[in-house]
N, C-alpha and C positions, 0 to 999 in steps of 0.2 A: 513425527508430530508437525503439523503445519502451524505457521506463525499466524497469530490473530492480528487483524488490522484494528487500529483505534483512531479516533479523531480527537486531537488536542485542540482545544479552543483557548485562545488567549484574549484577554481584554486589557487594553492599555490606553493611557491618556493620548488624545489625538496628537499632542506635541511629540510623542515618541514614534509616530507613524513611520517616518522615513528611516530612522535608525533601526527600528524593529524589522521593517521589511528588508533592509539591506543585510542585517545580521542573519535573518532566516534564510535569505537567498544564498548566503555564503556557506550554509551548512549542507553542501551538496552530497556529502556522504550519508546523510540521513533523510534529507527532504528533497523530493522531486518537484514539488510545487505547493502552492497554498492559495487560499481564497481569503479576501479581506473585504470588510464593509464598515461603513461609518455607523455607529450606534449611539444611543443616548443612555447614559448610566443614571440609574435612579436608586435610592435607598439610603439608609442611615450610615453606611460605610463609605459612601461616595463623597469624595472631596470636590466641591465646586470651586475651581481654581480662579475663575475670573468673575468680574461683575456681570458679564453677559450670561455666564452659566447660572449665576444666582438668580438673575431675572427670569431665565428660561425654566429654572428649576431642575435642570439635569446637566450632567457632565458630558462634554463632547469626547467620545472615545472611539477606538477602532477595535473591531473584532477580527481575529485571524483564526482560520480553521485549517488544520494540517492533518491529512490522513497519512499515517505511517504505520510501520510494523510495531507491534507491542514491544518487541525487544529494543527498538530504536527510540521509543518515546522517552524512556527514563534517561537515556544519555542526552537527548536534546533538552529535556527539562533541566538537567544539571548544568548544562552549558548556559541556558537562559538565566538560571538562578545566579550564576556567576557574573554574566555579562550585564544583567539588569538588576543587580542587587540594590535594594533601597527604593525601587520604582513602584513597588506595590502592584506588579502585574497580577491580574487575576487569571486563574486557569482551571480547567476541568478536562477530564478525559472520559470518553464513552466508547464502548465497543462498536465496531462497524461490522454489520452482518455481511454485507457484500459491498464491493467497490469495483468499478470498471468504467469503461468508456463505450458509449453507443456509437458504433461505426456505421 
């Protein structure tokens, strides 16, 4: 049976950017790399933490996407839950049909 790839997406407050990036980069047994971008959080569950965010009407956040094996995602998620308890990180996981590098 072959292992299925998945994409784990994390959404975190921008203030956690450095700490989150460092933590993910340290998980070399599970993560070979990741992609990150700045995003604007909208919705009733989003906390606007500063006056600037309240004026803009959205929260400054960072999105991280990690493609990894299905068997590894649960272990990484458990580590993240422990390391970032109370931070209200948002996450979702979707299957990846194919993954590769164009050479």
